[in-house]
C-alpha positions in Angstrom: -17.0 -3.1 28.9 -16.6 -6.2 27.9 -13.7 -7.4 25.0 -14.8 -9.7 23.3 -13.6 -9.8 19.7 -15.0 -8.0 17.4 -15.5 -9.7 14.4 -15.7 -8.4 10.3 -16.6 -10.1 7.3 -15.4 -8.7 4.3 -17.5 -10.2 1.0 -15.2 -10.5 -2.6 -13.2 -12.1 -4.4 -10.2 -13.6 -2.8 -7.0 -15.2 -3.8 -6.4 -17.8 -5.8 -9.2 -15.9 -7.8 -6.8 -14.5 -9.9 -7.8 -10.6 -9.7 -7.3 -6.7 -8.5 -10.4 -7.1 -6.5 -9.2 -10.3 -4.9 -5.6 -8.8 -4.3 -7.2 -6.0 -2.5 -9.9 -7.4 -0.5 -6.9 -9.8 1.2 -5.0 -6.3 1.1 -7.9 -4.7 3.0 -8.8 -7.7 5.7 -4.7 -7.3 6.3 -4.1 -3.9 7.2 -7.7 -3.1 8.6 -6.7 -6.2 11.3 -2.8 -5.2 11.8 -4.5 -1.7 12.2 -6.5 -2.4 15.0 -3.5 -4.8 16.5 -1.3 -2.5 16.8 -3.3 0.2 18.2 -5.5 -1.6 20.7 -5.0 -1.1 24.4 -6.2 -4.7 25.8 -7.7 -3.6 28.9 -10.4 -1.1 27.6 -10.8 -2.5 23.7 -11.9 -5.6 22.0 -9.7 -7.9 19.6 -10.6 -7.2 15.6 -10.9 -10.1 14.1 -11.2 -10.5 9.8 -12.3 -13.4 8.0 -13.7 -13.9 4.5 -16.8 -14.5 2.5 -15.3 -15.6 -1.0 -17.5 -14.7 -4.4 -16.6 -18.0 -6.6 -18.1 -19.7 -10.1 -17.6 -22.7 -8.5 -17.5 -23.8 -5.0 -14.3 -24.8 -3.8 -12.9 -28.5 -2.4 -12.2 -27.1 1.3 -11.9 -23.4 2.4 -8.6 -21.7 2.6 -7.1 -19.8 5.5 -9.4 -17.0 6.4 -12.5 -18.0 4.3 -15.7 -19.1 5.8 -17.8 -19.1 3.0 -18.2 -19.3 -0.5 -21.0 -17.0 -2.8 -21.6 -19.1 -5.5 -22.5 -16.3 -8.1 -26.2 -16.7 -9.6 -27.1 -19.0 -7.0 -30.1 -18.1 -4.9 -29.3 -20.5 -2.4 -25.7 -19.8 -1.7 -26.6 -16.0 -1.1 -28.9 -16.8 1.9 -25.8 -18.7 2.8 -23.6 -15.9 2.8 -26.1 -13.6 4.4 -26.4 -16.4 7.2 -22.7 -16.7 7.3 -22.8 -12.5 7.3 -24.8 -12.4 9.7 -22.5 -13.9 12.7 -20.4 -10.9 12.7 -20.2 -7.6 14.0 -19.8 -5.2 10.7 -19.4 -6.3 6.8 -17.5 -4.9 4.3 -18.3 -5.9 1.2 -15.9 -5.0 -2.1 -18.3 -3.9 -5.7 -18.1 -4.0 -8.8 -20.7 -5.0 -11.5 -19.1 -8.0 -12.9 -18.5 -10.1 -9.7 -21.7 -10.6 -9.2 -24.7 -12.7 -10.4 -27.6 -11.5 -11.4 -28.4 -8.9 -14.7 -25.9 -6.6 -14.0 -24.8 -7.9 -11.1 -28.3 -7.4 -9.0 -28.1 -9.9 -6.7 -25.7 -7.9 -4.8 -28.6 -5.8 -3.8 -30.6 -8.4 -2.4 -27.2 -9.7 0.3 -27.0 -5.8 1.5 -30.4 -5.8 2.4 -30.4 -8.7 3.8 -27.6 -8.7 6.4 -29.4 -7.3 9.7 -25.4 -5.8 10.8 -23.7 -3.2 9.4 -22.2 -2.7 5.7 -20.2 -0.6 4.2 -19.9 -1.4 0.7 -16.8 -0.3 -1.7 -17.6 1.1 -4.6 -14.4 0.0 -7.1 -16.3 1.3 -10.4 -18.3 4.5 -10.4 -19.6 5.2 -14.2 -19.4 8.1 -16.2 -22.6 6.9 -18.2 -24.3 4.0 -16.4 -27.5 2.0 -17.7 -31.2 2.7 -16.5 -30.5 -0.6 -14.6 -27.1 0.1 -13.6 -28.3 3.3 -12.0 -30.6 2.0 -9.8 -28.6 -1.1 -8.3 -26.2 1.4 -7.3 -29.0 4.1 -5.5 -30.5 0.6 -4.3 -27.3 -0.1 -3.0 -25.8 2.5 -1.4 -29.4 3.0 0.1 -29.3 -0.3 1.6 -25.7 0.0 3.4 -24.9 2.1 6.5 -21.5 3.8 4.2 -20.1 3.7 0.9 -16.9 3.9 0.3 -15.5 5.3 -2.8 -11.8 5.2 -4.1 -11.1 8.8 -5.5 -12.1 12.5 -5.4 -13.3 11.9 -9.1 -15.1 9.2 -8.0 -17.3 10.6 -5.8 -18.2 13.9 -7.7 -18.5 11.1 -10.7 -21.4 9.4 -8.0 -23.0 12.4 -7.3 -23.5 13.9 -10.5 -24.6 10.6 -12.0 -27.1 9.0 -9.4 -29.7 10.0 -6.4 -27.7 9.3 -3.0 -27.2 11.4 0.1 -23.5 12.6 0.0 -23.9 11.6 3.9 -23.5 8.0 2.6 -20.5 8.6 1.0 -16.7 8.8 2.2 -13.4 8.6 0.3 -10.7 6.5 1.0 -8.0 5.7 -1.2 -6.5 2.9 -2.4 -3.9 1.6 -0.6 -0.8 0.4 -1.1 2.3 -1.0 1.1 5.1 1.2 1.2 7.8 0.1 -1.8 10.7 3.0 -0.6 13.1 0.6 -1.0 16.8 1.1 -3.0 16.2 -0.5 -6.7 16.9 -4.0 -7.3 18.5 -5.7 -10.1 17.1 -5.0 -13.2 14.7 -7.2 -14.4 16.3 -6.9 -17.9 19.6 -5.9 -19.2 21.7 -2.8 -17.6 19.3 -0.2 -18.9 16.0 2.5 -18.5 12.9 0.0 -19.0 9.6 0.9 -18.8 7.1 -1.2 -17.4 3.5 -1.9 -17.6 1.7 -4.9 -15.4 -1.3 -6.8 -14.6 -3.6 -9.5 -16.3 -3.0 -8.5 -20.3 -6.1 -7.9 -22.4 -7.9 -5.3 -25.0 -8.5 -2.2 -23.3 -4.9 -1.8 -22.2 -3.5 0.5 -24.8 -0.3 -1.7 -24.7 -1.1 -1.1 -28.4 -0.6 2.3 -28.1 2.7 2.1 -26.3 4.0 -0.5 -28.5 3.4 2.8 -31.8 4.9 5.3 -29.2 8.2 2.7 -29.1 7.8 2.5 -33.4 8.1 6.2 -33.3 11.0 7.0 -31.0 12.6 4.6 -33.1 12.0 6.5 -36.7 12.5 9.6 -34.6 16.0 8.6 -33.7 15.4 9.3 -30.3 16.4 6.8 -27.4 14.5 3.4 -27.7 14.0 1.4 -24.4 13.3 -1.9 -23.1 9.4 -2.4 -22.6 8.3 -5.0 -20.0 4.6 -5.5 -20.2 4.3 -8.1 -17.1 1.6 -10.3 -16.4 -0.4 -13.4 -17.4 -3.4 -13.0 -20.3 -6.6 -11.9 -18.5 -8.5 -15.5 -17.9 -11.9 -13.8 -19.4 -9.4 -13.6 -23.1 -7.6 -16.6 -22.2 -10.8 -18.4 -22.2 -12.1 -16.8 -25.2 -9.1 -16.9 -27.9 -6.3 -18.2 -26.2 -3.0 -16.6 -26.4 -4.3 -14.6 -29.5 -3.6 -11.1 -27.9 -0.4 -11.5 -26.6 0.7 -12.7 -30.2 -0.9 -9.6 -32.0 1.1 -7.8 -29.1 4.0 -9.2 -30.7 3.5 -8.8 -34.2 2.6 -4.6 -34.0 6.0 -4.5 -32.5 8.0 -6.6 -35.3 6.1 -4.9 -37.8 7.5 -1.3 -36.1 10.9 -2.5 -35.9 10.8 -2.7 -32.1 10.2 -6.2 -31.7 13.7 -6.6 -29.8 12.5 -3.9 -27.5 9.4 -5.8 -26.0 9.1 -8.2 -23.6 5.9 -10.0 -23.0 6.6 -11.5 -19.6 3.5 -14.1 -18.2 6.3 -15.8 -16.0 4.6 -15.9 -12.5 6.0 -13.6 -9.9 5.4 -13.7 -6.1 4.4 -10.2 -4.8 7.9 -9.9 -3.1 9.3 -10.3 -6.6 6.5 -7.7 -8.6 7.5 -5.3 -6.0 11.3 -5.5 -6.6 10.3 -5.1 -10.2 8.4 -2.3 -10.3 11.1 -0.6 -7.9 13.4 -1.3 -10.4 11.8 0.2 -13.4 12.7 3.5 -15.0 9.1 4.5 -15.7 6.1 3.1 -15.3 3.6 3.7 -18.2 -0.4 3.2 -17.9 -1.6 3.8 -21.2 -5.8 2.5 -20.8 -7.9 3.3 -23.5 -10.3 4.0 -20.6 -11.0 7.6 -20.0 -13.7 6.9 -17.4 -11.3 5.1 -14.6 -11.9 6.3 -11.2 -9.6 4.0 -9.7 -6.5 2.6 -11.0 -4.5 0.3 -8.1 -1.6 0.0 -10.6 -1.5 3.5 -10.8 -1.2 3.5 -6.7 1.5 0.9 -6.6 3.5 2.8 -8.6 3.0 5.8 -6.5 4.0 4.4 -3.6 6.8 2.5 -5.4 7.8 6.2 -6.1 8.4 5.7 -9.9 7.8 8.4 -12.3 4.5 7.5 -14.0 3.5 8.4 -17.8 -0.4 7.2 -18.0 -2.9 8.3 -20.2 -5.8 11.1 -18.7 -8.0 9.0 -17.0 -9.7 10.9 -13.9 -7.6 9.1 -11.5 -4.3 9.3 -12.8 -5.6 13.5 -13.7 -5.8 13.3 -9.9 -3.4 12.0 -8.5 -0.7 12.6 -11.1 -1.3 16.7 -10.5 1.7 17.6 -7.8 4.1 16.7 -10.8 4.8 13.0 -10.2 4.0 11.8 -13.8 3.0 13.1 -16.6 -0.9 12.1 -18.0 -1.3 12.5 -22.0 -4.2 12.0 -24.4 -5.7 8.9 -24.6 -4.6 6.6 -27.9 -1.8 9.6 -28.5 1.2 7.3 -29.2 3.2 10.5 -30.1 2.2 12.0 -26.8 3.6 9.4 -24.7 6.7 9.0 -27.3 7.6 12.4 -26.0 6.7 12.2 -22.1 8.7 9.2 -22.0 11.7 11.2 -24.2 11.2 13.6 -21.2 11.4 11.3 -18.7 14.2 8.8 -19.7 16.4 11.4 -20.9 16.5 13.9 -18.1 17.9 12.7 -14.0 16.5 15.7 -12.4 13.2 15.1 -14.2 13.0 12.1 -12.7 14.4 13.1 -9.2 11.3 15.6 -9.1 9.0 13.3 -9.8 10.1 11.1 -6.9 10.0 13.7 -4.8 6.5 14.0 -5.2 5.1 10.8 -5.6 6.8 10.2 -2.1 4.4 13.0 -0.6 1.5 12.2 -3.1 2.4 8.2 -1.2 1.5 9.0 2.6 -2.3 9.2 2.6 -2.4 5.8 0.1 -0.2 3.4 2.5 -2.0 0.4 3.8 -1.4 1.3 7.5 -3.5 4.6 6.9 -5.9 3.2 4.8 -6.3 0.2 7.2 -6.9 2.8 10.1 -9.9 4.8 7.7 -11.6 1.8 7.3 -11.1 1.1 11.3 -12.2 4.7 12.1 -15.6 4.1 9.5 -16.4 0.5 11.3 -16.6 1.7 14.6 -18.9 4.8 13.5 -21.0 1.9 12.0 -21.2 -0.3 14.3 -21.5 2.5 17.5 -20.5 0.4 20.9 -19.5 -2.9 19.8 -16.4 -1.2 18.8 -16.1 2.3 20.4 -13.2 3.1 22.6 
């Protein structure tokens, strides 16, 4: 067979956009291409390359490396131009989240997928428990138009089949993916003492208030109060609407509860290497999210891939992934349960060791080389002989 390049177009937000899906798009592109290169027989298999069609609010002055086109939300001409670019490739892998596309509930994505003449794999980053009729229609149409839909947890798969009119054979589960971060802890971010870490873009809904109240309960009960590091900038949408008032509210709450000295709101920019070192050094990763419907959490996957004990509220992905003992799941909006879980882990070396070993087992299928291979296998399935071995 011909060994011409097999080219994949990845569609989604992409750095320098600061959001989880942008980070995911880059990581997935890199993982698929690296996996293909590492397993390729140069004599019989094509070289696989991957480039990005980037979703934007405003067009850039110039395209960054690896980006071959930009799709401006809500611009029909830009959508058609993105389709033209996508059709030059052999397969498309598109990231779906309602908020990143134009139109009502992001419905322009359906036109894009329907218009593509090449195979399309759609990655569903959100599967809603109670979608509106319009949201339900969009997902039904999207999955129906795509060659394959990917969800990132079994909880998401079960919810999708329960809430949507889709063919189970058109959906598969591939985990979110994370880089192995198994190294020894780096020098502590704060003082040489236990610290609890929450990271990501900061804004209402992350449950940080509940975590701070848990610190207050630890203090009032005479138990040890760890340093709580909240690492991340304020979400751009929150910053645009409210400035830094939310961050100030968190500081004020900690002061009112007498734990102001234990809270560090770290908004500094961190490279990926620096952030991974911080995660590795955390004693516990805390995910106190308010949202009970979250079926995928990239932060949770990163914590497991860093072998960190986790305390998380009972969102579906946490219930699924922490079931083997890698962490403790607590009820939503329950500071007392968070306080008890933190106290149990921080005060027991053997408990932390058991959770670390459980995380090591859980991490194996979550690492990017494994996830990249899973996607490459699906690409070969939907693209047929174009990329067959």
